N, C-alpha and C positions, 0 to 999 in steps of 0.2 A: 497569321493564325498558326497555332502549333498543336493541332488536334491529335497528331500522332503520339504526343507525350501523354496527354490525359487519357487517351484510350488505352495505352500500354499500362499506365498506372492503375486505371480503373479495373481492367480485366485481371491484372495480377492480384490486386487487392481483394477482389470479390471471388476469384477462383481459389485463393489460398486455402480457405477452410475446407473446400471439397477435396483438395489434394491430401489432407492429413486426417480426415475424419475416420472414425472407426466403422465397423460393419453394421451398425444398427440402421438398416435401410429405411425404417419408418420415420427416421429423423432427417434423412438426407433431403436437401432441398437444392434444386438447381439454381445457381446464381444467375443474375440478370446480366447478360453479356452482349445482347444484340442491340446496342445503343449506337446510333450514328454519331459522327463527329459533330454534326450540327446541333443535335438535341442535347448533347452532354452538358454544355454550358448555358444553353438558352431556354431549355424547357424545364418545367418543374420535375418531370419524371427523370430527366437526365441528371439534374442537380441532386435529387434524392439518391439516385443510384450511385453517383460518384462519392457523395459524402458517406453513404452507408458503407461502401467498400473501404473508405478511409478509416472510419471509426471502428469498423469491425476488426481491424488489425490488432486492436487492443484486446481482443477476445477470441483468440484462435490458437491452435497448436502451431509451433514453429518447428518444422521438420529439420532434424539435424541438431537441434539444441536440446540435448538430453544428457543425463548422467545418472544411470541407475534408475531409481524411482522418481528422480526429478526430471520433469519434462516441461519445458517452457511453454506456457499456454496463455501468454498475454500479460496485461498490466498487473492484475491482482497477484498473480503468481510471482512475478518478478519483484513486486513491491514487498512481498513476504520474504523471498529469499534474501534480498539485499536489506530492505528496511527493517525487517524483524529478525532475520537470521543472524545478522551481524550486531544487533543491538543487545543491550544488557537487561532488558525488561521482560523478555519472554523466552521460554524454552519451547520452540517448535521442534519436537523431538525428531521428526523425520529429517529436518534440516540440520539440527544439532548433531545427528548421527554422522552427517557428511562433514560438518565443520569442526569436529573435535580435533582435527589436525589441519584444518583448512584456513584458519585465521592466522596466516603467517605471511611475512613478506614474500617468501618464495612462491606462494600460491596466488596471492592477490596481485603480485607484480609479474606473474608468469605470462609472457607475451603470447604464448600459444595455449594458455589454459582456458577452461570453460568459465571460470569466474569473471575474468575481464571481458570475455567475448559476448556473453549473453545479452546484457543490456545494450551493448554497442550495436549489435546486429538488429535487435528489436527496434531501437530508436531510429536507426537510419532507414529501416524499411518504411516506417511511418513518414519520415522526412522525404524520402524519395517519392512516395505516392502523393504527398502534399505538394511537392514541387511540380509534379506532373499536372495536377489540377490547376495550379497557379499559372502554368505556362500558357494556358488557353484563355486567360481572362485579361481583358484590357485594363490597364491601370486606372483609367478614368471612367470605368463602367458605371452606369446608373441602373442597369437591369437588375430587377429584384432577385432573380435566381442566381445571377452571377455574384451579386453582393453576398448572398448567403454562402455560396460556394467559397468565395474568397475569404470571408470571415472564418468559416469552418477550417479551411486548409491552413490559414495562418495560425489559428489557435492550436490545431493539432501539431503543427510543426514546432511551435513554441513549447508545447508540452514535452515533445520528444527531446528537444534541446535542453530543456530544464532537467530532464532525467540524466542526460549526458553530463551536464555541469555538476550535478550532485555527486557523481561517481568518479569522473575522470578529470575534474578540474580542482585546483586547490580551493580551500575555503577562502572567503574574501580577505580575512586577516593575514593569510599567507600569500596573497596574490600580487604583492607589490603595488597595491592600489589599482589592481586590475591590469597591470602591464605584463604579467607573466603569460606565457603561451599555454594553451590547454588542448583544444580539439580543432577539428576541421569544420569550418562553417560552409555548408553547401546550400545554396538557396536558388539554384537554377536547374531546371530539368535539361537533360541532354548535354550538359557541360562536361568537358573532359574530367576524368577521375583525378588527374593530377591537380593538387591544390595545396598551398602552404598551410601550416598551422596558423591558427588565429589566436589573438590575445583574449583574455577574459573580457576586457572592455569592448573589444570588437563584437564578441558574441552577445554580451548584455545589450549593447547599443542596438544591434539588429533585432533582438527579441523584444526590446521595449518598443521599437518602431512597429514591429509586426503586430504586437498585441494592441497597441494604440489604434492601428488601422483596422484590426479585426473588430474591435469594439465599435468603431465608426461604421463599418459595414453592417454589423448586426443591428445597429440602431436605425440605419437607413432602409434596410430591406423590409418588405411587407411579409416575407416568409418567416415563420416561426417554427421551432422544433416541435411544439405541441406536447403531447404526453410522453413521447419517446425520449427518455432522459439519457439515452446513450449518445444522442447528438449533443453538440456543444452549442452554446449561445453566448450572449454578451456577459452574463454573470459567470459562466465557466471561464471565459477569457479573463475577466477581472480576478477570479480566483487563482488562475495560473500566474497572472501578473503579480499577485500578492506573494505567492510562493517564490517566484523568481526574485522579487525585490528583497525578500528575507535573505536569500543566498548572497545578495550584493550588499547586505547591511544597509539598504536604502529604506529606512524605517518610515519615513514620511510617506513614500509611495505605498509601502506594504500596508500601513494603517488605513489609508484612504481606500485602496483597492479592496481590501478584505471587508471593510465596513460596507462599501457600496455593493459588493458581490452578494452579501447574505441577506439583504433587506427583504426579499420575497420569500425567505425560508425560515420560519420561526423555529426555535429550539423545541425538539420533541418533548412530549410529556415523559415523566419519570418511568411509567410503566412501559412505554414504547421502547425504552432502552433494552428491555429483555425480550423483545419480539423476534430476535434472531438475526437481524442485519441481513436478511435475504430478500426483503421486499422494501418498497419505497416508504419513506416517512416524510414528515413535514420538512426535515432537514436535507433531504436528498437533492443535491444540485446537479450531480453527474453520476451516472451509474451504468454498469454493464446492461446489455439487453438480457432480459430474464428468460433465457432459453439456453440449452446446452449445445446449440449448433456449433460445430467446429471444435468443441472442447471435450464434451462427454465426460469420461472418467477422470480427466485431468483438471476438472474445475476445482476451485478453491474448497468448496464445501465437502467434496468427496474425501479430501485429504485432511481437512482441519476443522470442519464443523463438529460439534460434540456428538452428532448422530451420523457423521459421515460414513459412507460405506466402508472405506478403508480403515477409518478410525475405530468403528465399532465392530466390524465384521471380519476383517481380513488381516491387515498388517499390524494393527494395534497401535499406530502412532497417535500422538495427542499433542495438544498445545496448552501451555500453562503460563500464568503470570508469575514472574519471579518474586520471591518473598520480600526482597528489599523494597519493591514497589507495592506489593499487596498490603504490607503492614501500614502504609500511609493512608489506607481507607478506613472509614468508620462504618459501623453497622448501619447507621442511618443513611448512608450513601447507597442509592439504588444500584450503583455500579458494582458494589462489593458482592451483590447477589449473583453476579455472573461468573464467580470463581469459587473453587472449593478450598476452604481454609478454615481457620479457627472461628471466623465470624459466621460460618455456615451453621454452627451449633446454635447461635442466636436466631438465625433466619428460620431454621427448621427444628425447633426444640423437641417436637414430638418424634420426628425421625431420629434425632440424636438420642433421645431416651430409648426408643425402640431398639437401636443397635448398640446402646451402651457406649456411645462416643462422646468424649469431652474435648474441650478446647486444648487441654494439656496433651491429649494424645497426638496432636499434630507435631509435637516437639519431642516425642519419644523415639530415640534412636533405634530401639529394638524393632520398631514397626517398619523401618525403611530398608529397602533392598537396593544397594548401589549397582547401577549398570553403566554402560559406557556413555550413555547420553541422557540418563535421568536417575533421580533417586525416587524409587517407587514406594508410595505409601500403602499400596495394595499388595506389596510383595511381588515376587517374580513368578512367571508361569501363569497358566489360565485357571488354576485351581487354588486360590488363596485359602488360608485357614485362619481361624480364631479372629483376632482383632483386625488382621488384614482383610479378611472376608467381610467383617462388619463395615470397614471403611469402604470397601468395594460396593457393597449393597447401599450404603449411605449415599455414595456418589451417584449410583444409578437411579435410586428412588428420588433423590433431590433433583437431579437433572430432568427426570421425567415430569416431576411436578412443575418445574420451571417452564418446560416447553408446553405442557398441556394447559397451564394457566394462561398462556399467551397464544392459544389456538395453533400451536405448531406441532405437526405430526412428529412422532418419534421414530417413524419408519419401522420396518420389520426387525431390524437389528437392535433397535433400542438405543439409549444413550450410554456410550462406553460399555456396551453389553458384553462383547466377546473379546475385549482387549487382552491379548496374550502377553503383552510386554510390560504390563503394570501401568499404573497411573501416578503421575507426580503430584506433589503439593501444588495447589493453585490451578489445577486443571480447569479449563474454561467452558462456560455455557453461553458465552456472548454470541457466538456464531452457530446458527442452527440451519441445517439443510432442509430443503423442500422434499416432499414425497413425490419425486418425478422420475425415480429410477436411477438418478445420478447424484442424489443428495445435494443438489445445486444450492449454492449460497452466494448471493450476489452482493458482496460487500461493496459499498459505494466507492467511486473514485474520488468524490469530493462531497462534503456536507457542510452545513452552515456552522456547526460547532467548531470545525477546524478554522473557518474564517474568523469566527469570534475570538478564538484563541490567538490567531495571527494578529488580529487587531489589538488584543490585549498585550501581547509580547512587544509589538512595535510601539505601542503607546508607552510602555515602560521605558523602552530605549529612547523615546522622544521626551521623556520627563513628564509625560501626561498621566500622572497617577490617577486622576479622577476617572478618565476613560478606562484605564486598565481595571480599576476596582469595579466600575460599572459593568464591564464585560464579565468579570468573574461572577458578580451577583446575578447577572442575567442567566448564565449557564447553571450555576449551582442552585438557583431557585427551582430548577427542574431535576436536580440530582440529589440534593441533600437538604431537607427542610431545616436542619440544625446548623448548617454551615455559616461560619462567620469569619471574616478576615479583613483587617483594616490596615495592614502594613503598607509601607511605601518603599520606594527605592529598590535596593538589592533584594530585600525580603519579598517585596511584591513580585519582582521578576522571577525569583525562585519559586514562588507559589504558582505563578502562571505556567512555568515550565512543568511543575509537578502535575497540575491539573491537565495539561496537555498530554503528558505521558499516560495518565490514567484514562482520560476520555478517549484517546485515539489508539489505545492498546490494540495490537493485532491488525491494524489497518494500513501498516506499511510505512510508518514515519520514524520509528525509533532510532535506527542507526543514522539516517539522514540528519535528524535533529542533533544527535550527539556529535557528529562530525561538524555540523554547522556551528554549534555552540563552542566547539573546541574543548569539550569536557572529557574527563577520564572515563573510559569504558571499562567497567569492572565486572567480571563474571565471578560472583561469590559462590562459594560452596557451602553445603549444609554443615552446621557446627552447633550441636545442641549445647555445647559448653559456652557458646558466645551468641546466644539467640538474638540479642539486640543488634548485632552487626553481621549476622550470618546471611547467606543467600540460599538458593535451592538448586543451583547448578551442580552437575556431577564434577568430580575432580578432573575428569578427562578434558574439560574445557575451561576449568577455573584458571583465570589469569587476569592481569591488569594491563591495560593498554593506555599509554599516555597520548595526549593529543597529537604529538609529532610522529606517532607510529606510522610506518609506511609512508613517509613524507606527508603526513597529515591525512592519512587514509585516502590517498590518491591511487586509483586503480590504473594498471597498465593499459594503454591503448593497444589493441590487438596487433600482432605482427603484420597481419594482412594489410593494414592501412599503410605501412611503410614499404611492404613488398610491392604493392600495386600503385602506390602514390609516391613517386620519387621526389615530388616537390615538398613533401613533409619532412622537415629536418628534425629528427628525433632528439638531437642534442639540445634543441631549444627548450625542451621540457625540463632540463636540469635535474633529472632523476637518476 
């Protein structure tokens, strides 16, 4: 028995939020740490405490991982910084402000830089805690609590390694059929830090084995997660398996796992898509705990929800869908209502008439104020005039109508009410904060629409046109009543990719997908003389990146790995 490992990991995991919380004492809660070595793995209380400490690492501040206004606070924040900030489909202006000179080989390949370090440290903190839990569980256990512990720890470890593979490993097409070296695979608690680099195949083989075993454990245990969807279960394990299989271009496995994972989670109704993504829906498979414990003012909603405290009342940052993606939506698509653009005139004709705004106004260069990280359609400064003021009022009133229609409080600051930096084309209303003092918005970690789209993409790659078409119909029946598409082959795959980009916008997938697909990433700038081909990014970030950029968008493994791990031969990476 190795109880010292699990106790160390448990206490560290559960105490971490308390070490970094802010001063709002009414929210402080003492973590459960008085658990004996015996009860940790054999009692239901111990199992719950251990798994709670593990999964809560996805939702806390990480002390020391900061850069100005960016403060690492778990899974959703990192998914936004990497998955959205580096992607071409969204301008998250707080992040864009940092990235206007940051998307360069010098920064992404900087061994001591914050870009490469953040996800690395976050993922290995989860891996270490998972290993501590697994160290105390017998391989052949039949105890229900231990099976649940084991399934949870294996699933969380596989999730963390999947994140590492997304960022630090080559895409499968560049991996020499999995033979290239990538990261260090650590699967035992208490082992020496020194460990050689592993190949992509070694990592994938281990994670396939882990997830297969996790699913077996969850199916055997009598313990279930219940209504607390921040815990993992067999369907979350299948969903992570599907994501991992996509990275490996293993489309047979991806199609099956995604299909099986989503069966208990029907696609949400059209009107639910505008409910703010801060509470659970029929699609929610895995989600943060809906409280600000350990995150507070660094939660996703505070920074990026349309009524977030910093968005509406203080710093004035916003998030917007890029025009090249926005223009792919039709007015009949419920998702188009979640963004401010020409279609808004059709969605709210009375408001458009009230403020004298037309669809053509969105392409009037005289209305835009160019800034370092956005083109503002409301002008610059906090006191817009004339048509810029009309646009500002249109945005605020339209956003208020969207949130009120779906029973979402607009908070005291309102929707984009005091934004002093101006608002860009395509500004979003998809994410809405709760009225809890922190504008909390709990965007899900996983939902069934993602699984459906993985199934569709994998089916395309498997030559299964019928399944891919069926998946699209299932999704779009709840998104656009006038949708119709009957293409096959390359056209069908392109359509699946497009609907994935629209459906999952802002949820942390964009850059990961473009890297995985090996597609060109283009940050297009506003150009009223070429509306059909323009974008809405500022000139400060406008650029085109080929799939081989930065060795195929492979981030540097932080220098500390090689400083303290002499067994890792950096030259094996070939970078």
